[in-house]
MARVEXDREN-872059 format. One record per residue (C-alpha): residue number from 1; residue in one letter; x, y, z. Coordinates in Angstrom, 2 decimals. Example, Ala and Ser with C-alpha at 12.3 -4.5 7.8 and 13.67 -1.06 7.14 Angstrom:
<recs>
<1,a,<12.30,-4.50,7.80>>,
<2,s,<13.67,-1.06,7.14>>,
</recs>
This chain:
<recs>
<1,x,<-0.18,-0.02,0.06>>,
<2,x,<1.56,3.36,-1.03>>,
<3,x,<2.13,5.84,1.97>>,
<4,x,<-1.10,7.98,2.64>>,
<5,x,<0.15,9.89,5.83>>,
<6,x,<-0.35,13.16,3.89>>,
<7,x,<-3.89,12.32,3.51>>,
<8,x,<-4.62,11.87,7.21>>,
<9,x,<-6.56,14.68,8.75>>,
<10,x,<-6.88,13.56,12.30>>,
<11,x,<-5.44,11.25,14.52>>,
<12,x,<-6.99,10.58,18.01>>,
<13,x,<-6.53,8.23,20.67>>,
<14,x,<-10.06,6.82,19.54>>,
<15,x,<-9.71,7.12,15.62>>,
<16,x,<-8.60,8.46,12.29>>,
<17,x,<-10.18,10.64,9.68>>,
<18,x,<-8.75,11.06,6.32>>,
<19,x,<-9.17,11.54,2.66>>,
<20,x,<-8.54,8.68,-0.01>>,
<21,x,<-5.85,9.27,-2.69>>,
<22,x,<-7.73,10.95,-5.74>>,
<23,x,<-8.98,8.43,-8.66>>,
<24,x,<-7.38,9.08,-11.91>>,
<25,x,<-9.75,10.28,-14.62>>,
<26,x,<-11.90,7.69,-16.56>>,
<27,x,<-10.73,7.30,-19.95>>,
<28,x,<-13.20,6.05,-22.47>>,
<29,x,<-13.08,5.20,-25.87>>,
<30,x,<-15.93,6.19,-28.39>>,
<31,x,<-16.56,5.94,-32.22>>,
<32,x,<-19.05,7.57,-34.32>>,
<33,x,<-22.57,6.48,-34.48>>,
<34,x,<-24.57,5.56,-37.54>>,
<35,x,<-27.89,6.09,-36.12>>,
<36,x,<-29.70,6.99,-32.78>>,
<37,x,<-27.26,4.78,-30.79>>,
<38,x,<-26.03,5.22,-27.58>>,
<39,x,<-24.27,3.33,-24.51>>,
<40,x,<-24.83,4.10,-20.90>>,
<41,x,<-21.74,4.70,-18.55>>,
<42,x,<-22.15,4.31,-14.93>>,
<43,x,<-19.42,5.40,-12.68>>,
<44,x,<-18.03,3.05,-10.06>>,
<45,x,<-19.05,3.54,-6.38>>,
<46,x,<-15.89,5.34,-5.16>>,
<47,x,<-14.84,5.97,-1.41>>,
<48,x,<-13.19,9.46,-1.16>>,
<49,x,<-12.46,9.68,2.51>>,
<50,x,<-12.66,7.68,5.61>>,
<51,x,<-13.70,7.92,9.49>>,
<52,x,<-12.66,5.08,12.05>>,
<53,x,<-13.57,4.83,15.38>>,
<54,x,<-11.87,2.20,17.46>>,
<55,x,<-12.63,-0.27,20.17>>,
<56,x,<-11.72,1.76,22.83>>,
<57,x,<-14.70,3.95,22.27>>,
<58,x,<-17.13,1.28,22.77>>,
<59,x,<-17.86,-0.82,26.25>>,
<60,x,<-15.70,-4.15,25.79>>,
<61,x,<-17.47,-6.61,23.79>>,
<62,x,<-20.50,-4.31,23.65>>,
<63,x,<-22.17,-1.62,21.07>>,
<64,x,<-22.34,0.98,23.70>>,
<65,x,<-20.51,4.09,22.45>>,
<66,x,<-19.02,5.62,25.51>>,
<67,x,<-18.57,9.43,26.31>>,
<68,x,<-15.27,10.08,25.13>>,
<69,x,<-16.45,9.38,21.50>>,
<70,x,<-17.39,12.98,21.03>>,
<71,x,<-13.96,13.80,20.22>>,
<72,x,<-14.01,11.52,17.10>>,
<73,x,<-17.65,12.56,15.93>>,
<74,x,<-16.16,16.00,15.91>>,
<75,x,<-13.26,14.91,13.63>>,
<76,x,<-15.98,13.39,11.31>>,
<77,x,<-18.01,16.56,11.27>>,
<78,x,<-14.85,18.49,10.12>>,
<79,x,<-14.53,15.65,7.10>>,
<80,x,<-17.46,15.87,5.95>>,
<81,x,<-17.53,19.68,5.67>>,
<82,x,<-14.20,19.11,4.07>>,
<83,x,<-15.52,16.64,1.32>>,
<84,x,<-18.74,18.61,0.65>>,
<85,x,<-19.15,20.12,-2.89>>,
<86,x,<-19.86,23.99,-2.18>>,
<87,x,<-22.32,25.85,-4.60>>,
<88,x,<-20.89,27.79,-7.19>>,
<89,x,<-17.57,25.70,-7.27>>,
<90,x,<-18.48,22.54,-8.36>>,
<91,x,<-21.32,22.06,-9.66>>,
<92,x,<-21.84,25.55,-10.27>>,
<93,x,<-25.14,27.39,-8.31>>,
<94,x,<-27.44,24.84,-6.22>>,
<95,x,<-26.82,23.96,-2.64>>,
<96,x,<-23.87,22.12,-1.06>>,
<97,x,<-23.67,18.37,-1.87>>,
<98,x,<-22.26,16.46,1.20>>,
<99,x,<-20.77,12.97,0.71>>,
<100,x,<-23.26,10.06,1.28>>,
<101,x,<-22.07,7.50,4.05>>,
<102,x,<-21.90,3.93,4.66>>,
<103,x,<-20.74,2.26,8.05>>,
<104,x,<-19.01,-0.97,8.27>>,
<105,x,<-18.43,-2.70,11.78>>,
<106,x,<-15.47,-5.27,12.33>>,
<107,x,<-14.49,-7.48,14.83>>,
<108,x,<-11.12,-9.26,15.68>>,
<109,x,<-10.27,-12.79,14.54>>,
<110,x,<-11.27,-14.51,17.58>>,
<111,x,<-14.16,-16.46,18.48>>,
<112,x,<-16.97,-17.45,16.49>>,
<113,x,<-17.69,-15.74,12.79>>,
<114,x,<-21.53,-15.49,13.55>>,
<115,x,<-21.23,-13.90,16.85>>,
<116,x,<-18.61,-11.52,15.53>>,
<117,x,<-21.12,-10.78,12.58>>,
<118,x,<-23.53,-9.81,15.28>>,
<119,x,<-21.33,-7.88,17.20>>,
<120,x,<-19.54,-5.81,14.45>>,
<121,x,<-22.98,-5.04,12.83>>,
<122,x,<-24.40,-4.00,16.25>>,
<123,x,<-21.64,-1.51,16.60>>,
<124,x,<-22.21,-0.22,12.98>>,
<125,x,<-26.01,0.19,13.85>>,
<126,x,<-25.02,2.19,17.16>>,
<127,x,<-22.98,4.51,15.13>>,
<128,x,<-25.82,5.13,12.45>>,
<129,x,<-28.31,5.78,15.19>>,
<130,x,<-26.34,8.44,16.91>>,
<131,x,<-25.62,10.03,13.33>>,
<132,x,<-29.35,10.18,12.67>>,
<133,x,<-30.84,10.18,16.00>>,
<134,x,<-33.01,6.85,15.59>>,
<135,x,<-33.29,6.25,19.08>>,
<136,x,<-35.27,3.04,18.03>>,
<137,x,<-32.28,1.36,16.94>>,
<138,x,<-30.34,1.86,20.12>>,
<139,x,<-33.65,0.61,22.24>>,
<140,x,<-33.32,-2.53,19.88>>,
<141,x,<-29.66,-2.90,20.92>>,
<142,x,<-30.38,-2.26,24.87>>,
<143,x,<-33.64,-4.97,24.85>>,
<144,x,<-31.64,-7.30,22.16>>,
<145,x,<-34.82,-7.72,20.17>>,
<146,x,<-33.21,-8.51,16.78>>,
<147,x,<-35.14,-5.90,14.74>>,
<148,x,<-32.39,-3.88,13.42>>,
<149,x,<-29.49,-5.88,14.29>>,
<150,x,<-28.74,-9.34,15.45>>,
<151,x,<-29.12,-10.26,19.31>>,
<152,x,<-25.80,-10.70,20.97>>,
<153,x,<-25.94,-12.73,24.09>>,
<154,x,<-22.76,-10.91,25.35>>,
<155,x,<-23.78,-7.36,24.37>>,
<156,x,<-26.01,-6.37,27.49>>,
<157,x,<-26.31,-2.99,27.99>>,
<158,x,<-28.28,-2.99,31.02>>,
<159,x,<-28.53,-0.56,34.07>>,
<160,x,<-24.53,0.15,33.49>>,
<161,x,<-24.95,2.04,30.50>>,
<162,x,<-27.78,4.09,31.86>>,
<163,x,<-25.56,5.25,34.67>>,
<164,x,<-22.84,6.20,31.99>>,
<165,x,<-25.01,8.26,30.10>>,
<166,x,<-26.84,9.66,33.36>>,
<167,x,<-23.10,10.76,34.35>>,
<168,x,<-22.05,12.39,31.25>>,
<169,x,<-25.03,14.39,31.17>>,
<170,x,<-24.96,15.43,34.66>>,
<171,x,<-28.26,13.86,35.85>>,
<172,x,<-28.55,12.42,39.15>>,
<173,x,<-31.50,10.44,38.69>>,
<174,x,<-31.32,6.93,39.75>>,
<175,x,<-33.22,3.48,39.26>>,
<176,x,<-34.92,1.36,36.37>>,
<177,x,<-36.25,3.22,33.29>>,
<178,x,<-39.23,2.67,31.13>>,
<179,x,<-38.78,2.48,27.29>>,
<180,x,<-40.23,6.06,26.81>>,
<181,x,<-37.51,7.22,29.42>>,
<182,x,<-34.74,5.50,27.59>>,
<183,x,<-35.69,7.00,24.48>>,
<184,x,<-35.55,10.63,25.97>>,
<185,x,<-32.23,10.01,27.32>>,
<186,x,<-30.88,8.11,24.08>>,
<187,x,<-31.54,11.30,22.04>>,
<188,x,<-29.95,13.42,24.86>>,
<189,x,<-26.82,11.46,25.08>>,
<190,x,<-26.79,11.27,21.25>>,
<191,x,<-26.79,15.02,21.14>>,
<192,x,<-23.95,14.81,23.83>>,
<193,x,<-21.89,12.73,21.38>>,
<194,x,<-22.49,13.96,18.25>>,
<195,x,<-21.04,17.38,18.20>>,
<196,x,<-19.21,19.70,15.61>>,
<197,x,<-16.20,22.07,16.61>>,
<198,x,<-18.52,24.90,17.75>>,
<199,x,<-19.67,21.94,20.13>>,
<200,x,<-23.27,22.20,18.34>>,
<201,x,<-24.97,18.66,17.86>>,
<202,x,<-25.29,17.80,14.34>>,
<203,x,<-26.99,15.10,12.62>>,
<204,x,<-27.23,13.50,9.36>>,
<205,x,<-30.71,12.93,7.33>>,
<206,x,<-31.01,9.24,6.74>>,
<207,x,<-32.41,9.74,3.38>>,
<208,x,<-29.98,12.27,2.25>>,
<209,x,<-26.75,11.60,4.00>>,
<210,x,<-26.43,7.76,3.54>>,
<211,x,<-25.48,5.74,0.36>>,
<212,x,<-28.58,3.70,0.64>>,
<213,x,<-31.08,6.86,1.16>>,
<214,x,<-32.89,4.64,3.73>>,
<215,x,<-34.47,2.64,0.86>>,
<216,x,<-34.35,-0.38,2.82>>,
<217,x,<-36.17,-0.39,6.44>>,
<218,x,<-33.22,-2.26,8.07>>,
<219,x,<-30.27,-0.18,6.78>>,
<220,x,<-29.07,-2.27,3.90>>,
<221,x,<-26.13,-0.30,2.08>>,
<222,x,<-26.28,2.16,4.90>>,
<223,x,<-24.77,0.20,8.12>>,
<224,x,<-23.50,-3.54,8.01>>,
<225,x,<-21.31,-5.68,10.14>>,
<226,x,<-18.24,-7.52,8.32>>,
<227,x,<-17.43,-10.07,11.41>>,
<228,x,<-13.81,-11.17,11.65>>,
<229,x,<-13.60,-11.39,7.82>>,
<230,x,<-11.54,-8.23,7.22>>,
<231,x,<-8.60,-8.03,9.59>>,
<232,x,<-5.98,-5.27,9.20>>,
<233,x,<-3.47,-7.17,11.47>>,
<234,x,<-2.92,-11.08,11.65>>,
<235,x,<-0.71,-12.71,14.28>>,
<236,x,<1.78,-15.42,13.15>>,
<237,x,<0.72,-19.06,14.16>>,
<238,x,<3.44,-18.77,16.95>>,
<239,x,<2.19,-15.54,18.65>>,
<240,x,<-1.63,-17.19,18.25>>,
<241,x,<-0.62,-20.33,19.74>>,
<242,x,<1.01,-18.25,22.73>>,
<243,x,<-1.64,-16.17,23.42>>,
<244,x,<-4.27,-18.74,22.92>>,
<245,x,<-2.43,-20.64,26.00>>,
<246,x,<-2.42,-17.77,28.10>>,
<247,x,<-5.57,-17.93,30.86>>,
<248,x,<-5.80,-14.39,30.76>>,
<249,x,<-6.26,-12.99,27.38>>,
<250,x,<-5.62,-9.36,28.20>>,
<251,x,<-2.34,-9.52,26.00>>,
<252,x,<-4.02,-11.09,23.19>>,
<253,x,<-7.08,-8.71,23.31>>,
<254,x,<-4.94,-5.57,23.11>>,
<255,x,<-2.65,-6.49,20.33>>,
<256,x,<-5.87,-7.28,18.68>>,
<257,x,<-7.32,-3.98,19.25>>,
<258,x,<-6.60,-2.52,15.78>>,
<259,x,<-9.06,-5.15,13.98>>,
<260,x,<-12.06,-4.10,16.51>>,
<261,x,<-13.15,-0.84,14.65>>,
<262,x,<-16.34,0.82,12.78>>,
<263,x,<-15.07,2.46,9.51>>,
<264,x,<-17.37,5.25,8.13>>,
<265,x,<-16.87,5.43,4.08>>,
<266,x,<-17.57,8.89,2.61>>,
<267,x,<-18.41,8.43,-1.19>>,
<268,x,<-18.53,11.01,-3.85>>,
<269,x,<-21.53,13.52,-3.61>>,
<270,x,<-24.19,12.44,-5.62>>,
<271,x,<-23.58,8.58,-5.22>>,
<272,x,<-26.53,6.36,-4.51>>,
<273,x,<-27.33,2.48,-5.02>>,
<274,x,<-30.11,0.43,-5.20>>,
<275,x,<-30.27,-1.35,-1.76>>,
<276,x,<-31.75,-4.70,-3.42>>,
<277,x,<-28.56,-5.29,-5.40>>,
<278,x,<-26.16,-4.08,-2.72>>,
<279,x,<-23.78,-7.09,-1.95>>,
<280,x,<-23.41,-6.84,1.92>>,
<281,x,<-25.85,-8.40,4.05>>,
<282,x,<-28.03,-6.66,6.54>>,
<283,x,<-26.64,-6.05,10.07>>,
<284,x,<-29.25,-8.31,11.22>>,
<285,x,<-28.77,-11.25,8.93>>,
<286,x,<-25.93,-13.97,9.32>>,
<287,x,<-22.74,-14.46,7.42>>,
<288,x,<-23.88,-16.29,4.34>>,
<289,x,<-24.33,-12.96,2.37>>,
<290,x,<-20.84,-12.08,3.42>>,
<291,x,<-19.15,-15.33,1.74>>,
<292,x,<-20.60,-14.91,-1.30>>,
<293,x,<-18.40,-12.05,-1.71>>,
<294,x,<-14.96,-13.79,-0.83>>,
<295,x,<-11.87,-14.04,-2.94>>,
<296,x,<-11.68,-17.78,-3.98>>,
<297,x,<-8.67,-17.94,-1.13>>,
<298,x,<-10.79,-15.80,1.17>>,
<299,x,<-10.18,-18.08,4.09>>,
<300,x,<-6.66,-18.55,3.44>>,
<301,x,<-6.29,-14.82,3.41>>,
<302,x,<-7.35,-14.38,6.78>>,
<303,x,<-5.71,-17.32,8.35>>,
<304,x,<-2.59,-17.13,10.43>>,
<305,x,<0.64,-17.71,8.70>>,
<306,x,<4.32,-18.19,9.53>>,
<307,x,<4.63,-14.43,10.24>>,
<308,x,<2.65,-11.42,11.66>>,
<309,x,<0.76,-9.69,8.28>>,
<310,x,<-0.83,-6.52,8.06>>,
<311,x,<-3.22,-5.30,5.40>>,
<312,x,<-0.89,-2.37,4.38>>,
<313,x,<1.89,-4.31,3.41>>,
<314,x,<0.59,-6.84,0.81>>,
<315,x,<-3.13,-6.40,1.02>>,
<316,x,<-3.63,-10.09,1.80>>,
<317,x,<-5.62,-10.25,4.89>>,
<318,x,<-9.07,-9.07,3.89>>,
<319,x,<-11.32,-12.22,2.79>>,
<320,x,<-14.15,-9.79,1.21>>,
<321,x,<-13.07,-8.76,-2.35>>,
<322,x,<-15.71,-5.68,-2.30>>,
<323,x,<-14.84,-4.35,0.71>>,
<324,x,<-10.98,-4.80,-0.27>>,
<325,x,<-11.99,-2.69,-3.63>>,
<326,x,<-13.61,0.19,-1.55>>,
<327,x,<-10.64,0.35,0.83>>,
<328,x,<-7.24,-0.65,-0.61>>,
<329,x,<-6.07,2.56,-0.56>>,
<330,x,<-7.76,3.64,2.62>>,
<331,x,<-5.61,5.23,5.40>>,
<332,x,<-7.92,4.34,7.94>>,
<333,x,<-7.43,0.62,7.22>>,
<334,x,<-3.79,0.68,8.71>>,
<335,x,<-2.55,-0.78,11.81>>,
<336,x,<-0.03,2.22,12.46>>,
<337,x,<-0.25,3.99,15.79>>,
<338,x,<-1.26,7.47,15.41>>,
<339,x,<1.99,9.89,15.28>>,
<340,x,<2.57,11.92,18.32>>,
<341,x,<2.04,15.66,17.68>>,
<342,x,<3.67,18.27,19.75>>,
<343,x,<2.79,21.90,19.68>>,
<344,x,<4.40,24.93,20.70>>,
<345,x,<2.70,28.21,21.30>>,
<346,x,<4.17,31.77,21.12>>,
<347,x,<1.07,33.63,22.97>>,
<348,x,<2.28,36.33,25.08>>,
<349,x,<5.04,38.72,23.31>>,
<350,x,<4.76,40.37,20.26>>,
<351,x,<7.80,38.69,19.08>>,
<352,x,<7.29,35.48,17.24>>,
<353,x,<9.71,32.65,16.72>>,
<354,x,<10.03,32.13,12.84>>,
<355,x,<11.32,28.61,13.18>>,
<356,x,<11.34,26.01,15.92>>,
<357,x,<13.29,22.88,16.07>>,
<358,x,<13.03,19.72,18.10>>,
<359,x,<16.22,17.99,18.44>>,
<360,x,<16.69,14.53,19.22>>,
<361,x,<19.57,13.10,21.41>>,
<362,x,<20.89,9.64,22.19>>,
<363,x,<22.06,7.96,25.40>>,
<364,x,<25.35,9.40,24.31>>,
<365,x,<24.20,12.71,24.28>>,
<366,x,<24.68,12.53,20.37>>,
<367,x,<22.43,14.71,18.28>>,
<368,x,<20.63,12.00,15.97>>,
<369,x,<17.62,13.66,14.62>>,
<370,x,<16.17,17.09,14.08>>,
<371,x,<12.29,17.51,13.52>>,
<372,x,<11.27,20.65,11.83>>,
<373,x,<8.18,22.50,13.24>>,
<374,x,<5.51,23.15,11.11>>,
<375,x,<4.05,26.66,11.28>>,
<376,x,<0.13,26.37,11.48>>,
<377,x,<-0.74,29.69,11.88>>,
<378,x,<0.44,32.87,10.56>>,
<379,x,<-0.73,35.17,13.51>>,
<380,x,<0.66,36.28,16.71>>,
<381,x,<-0.40,33.09,18.49>>,
<382,x,<2.29,31.25,16.55>>,
<383,x,<1.50,27.51,16.53>>,
<384,x,<4.07,24.77,15.67>>,
<385,x,<3.51,21.26,15.12>>,
<386,x,<6.06,18.44,15.46>>,
<387,x,<5.22,14.92,14.37>>,
<388,x,<6.87,11.85,15.17>>,
<389,x,<6.27,8.22,16.52>>,
<390,x,<8.13,7.69,19.93>>,
<391,x,<8.85,4.01,18.81>>,
<392,x,<11.23,5.60,16.23>>,
<393,x,<13.35,7.75,18.98>>,
<394,x,<16.44,6.02,20.35>>,
<395,x,<16.35,4.72,24.05>>,
<396,x,<17.08,6.56,25.87>>,
<397,x,<16.07,9.76,24.50>>,
<398,x,<16.70,13.46,25.41>>,
<399,x,<14.53,16.19,23.39>>,
<400,x,<15.50,20.23,23.22>>,
<401,x,<13.89,23.12,21.59>>,
<402,x,<15.84,24.92,19.26>>,
<403,x,<15.12,28.65,18.39>>,
<404,x,<16.48,32.01,17.42>>,
<405,x,<16.51,32.71,21.07>>,
<406,x,<18.79,29.85,22.04>>,
<407,x,<18.46,25.96,22.97>>,
<408,x,<15.62,24.99,25.79>>,
<409,x,<15.77,21.53,27.41>>,
<410,x,<12.43,19.58,27.16>>,
<411,x,<12.60,16.08,28.17>>,
<412,x,<14.72,13.27,29.10>>,
<413,x,<17.08,11.21,29.72>>,
<414,x,<14.10,8.95,29.41>>,
<415,x,<12.78,5.90,27.64>>,
<416,x,<10.12,6.45,24.60>>,
<417,x,<7.60,5.18,26.53>>,
<418,x,<8.07,7.59,29.52>>,
<419,x,<7.99,10.41,26.92>>,
<420,x,<4.65,9.28,25.58>>,
<421,x,<3.27,9.18,29.19>>,
<422,x,<4.54,12.38,30.35>>,
<423,x,<2.86,14.01,27.09>>,
<424,x,<-0.42,12.36,27.54>>,
<425,x,<-0.44,13.52,31.22>>,
<426,x,<1.15,17.16,30.83>>,
<427,x,<1.58,19.34,33.56>>,
<428,x,<1.90,22.90,32.37>>,
<429,x,<3.27,24.13,35.73>>,
<430,x,<6.32,22.14,35.09>>,
<431,x,<6.87,24.39,31.80>>,
<432,x,<9.26,22.66,29.58>>,
<433,x,<10.50,20.05,31.66>>,
<434,x,<8.24,17.00,30.90>>,
<435,x,<9.93,14.23,32.26>>,
<436,x,<13.76,13.06,33.17>>,
<437,x,<16.23,15.22,34.86>>,
<438,x,<19.02,16.63,32.70>>,
<439,x,<20.50,18.23,35.88>>,
<440,x,<21.80,14.70,37.20>>,
<441,x,<24.30,14.39,34.16>>,
<442,x,<27.94,15.00,35.34>>,
<443,x,<29.21,18.61,34.77>>,
<444,x,<25.64,19.40,33.02>>,
<445,x,<25.20,22.75,31.20>>,
<446,x,<22.53,25.16,32.99>>,
<447,x,<19.61,25.21,30.71>>,
<448,x,<18.35,28.98,30.02>>,
<449,x,<15.20,29.96,31.59>>,
<450,x,<12.43,29.34,29.02>>,
<451,x,<10.80,32.31,27.71>>,
<452,x,<7.51,33.24,29.24>>,
<453,x,<5.57,33.59,26.24>>,
<454,x,<6.20,29.53,25.25>>,
<455,x,<3.74,26.95,26.26>>,
<456,x,<3.72,22.96,25.80>>,
<457,x,<0.98,21.08,25.06>>,
<458,x,<0.05,17.78,23.93>>,
<459,x,<-2.05,17.53,20.91>>,
<460,x,<-2.47,13.82,19.72>>,
<461,x,<-5.20,15.26,17.40>>,
<462,x,<-5.29,18.08,14.63>>,
<463,x,<-8.03,19.41,12.40>>,
<464,x,<-8.11,19.20,8.79>>,
<465,x,<-6.36,22.66,8.24>>,
<466,x,<-3.75,21.76,10.48>>,
<467,x,<-5.09,23.60,13.79>>,
<468,x,<-4.66,21.77,16.82>>,
<469,x,<-7.88,20.60,18.11>>,
<470,x,<-9.20,21.81,21.77>>,
</recs>
């Protein structure tokens, strides 16, 4: 798979939003007609962007969406806005045309295919319900009635999720709820989750905003579960055997986390389908319809081999050929860890830094890498972004800022893991000193006092235009 890192709009703890690489223009060979003759050209269904919400934004083995997922819904709002065709540009005149969506739930390759089809479909249905405010779907998931998605014995919402929703909304009520009470609670909680950058609730019309345009009462074409048929990461046989022998499967579940995901694909504005001809079965249906779309070697592709395999490398882990055609170039179907983004602000003085570099030193105090800062604003509130993966840093590592005003100690010596933890739990009162103690070195240089106009923050997420998300 080609490098798609430049297409990523946002990476958060719980997901990714990204554009897909552009599709080359369709070339058509035509000839002169001798009469009233014509052929019909039909464009293929093409996904132009993607949004992934990870397993961490659901209760474990459940379709319930946790409060922290509102961060990812904000990034979806930005992505839809960015991919919407504006009036007067393309096409000229008229109203904006937003990209229609289709939702795909995925489970990890453990357990039973049919159960994983049910759970992945329930998660896709849960996200669809949030976006469209269809509280009746959440009632179906809560009650396990099987109307919109298959029942799943392990996915019991119960009183626990009622308490979570009430807590997120600041409600003090306690006790059991009726269906009518749950409907109101579901809708209020959906408004809490599904917000844009202005913290304003947004929703997507089920007829205009989805690929199937609600042409099927049970979501065919709009949301579906793919079971465990399309893993982006497969363990080696040896690793799988090691994990299976452990009594506690926590390590296995953590390593499998990239596979447990819900992916929303955004299609070209104006795209539509006929639900009855859509190849994916409904979320409430079993796996038989999925298997009809397998590659001839589909079961082999999703099987464990001699070495660990990832879809991004050879595109040989998906069993479904239809889903692979839609997503083979998608940045959302990668198991990569999100890049760490550190921002540096010049907020208080009239003077702006023109350049800022993040300098990396190894355990011998040798300078091994310089990460240039990307200026994200042209205002006095200068924001520089530094992108890196801590796993690529030496161990131990030390970091310094380098500006026109001098060099300022930032972190270390410490391990890359300690650096990531420090940035995740940032204490601004410590200023530039994140973790480690440079002063313990023999004959250490005295670091200059950081300028008062500099503030360091951790920003794992950023918006489409490069501005760090609040």
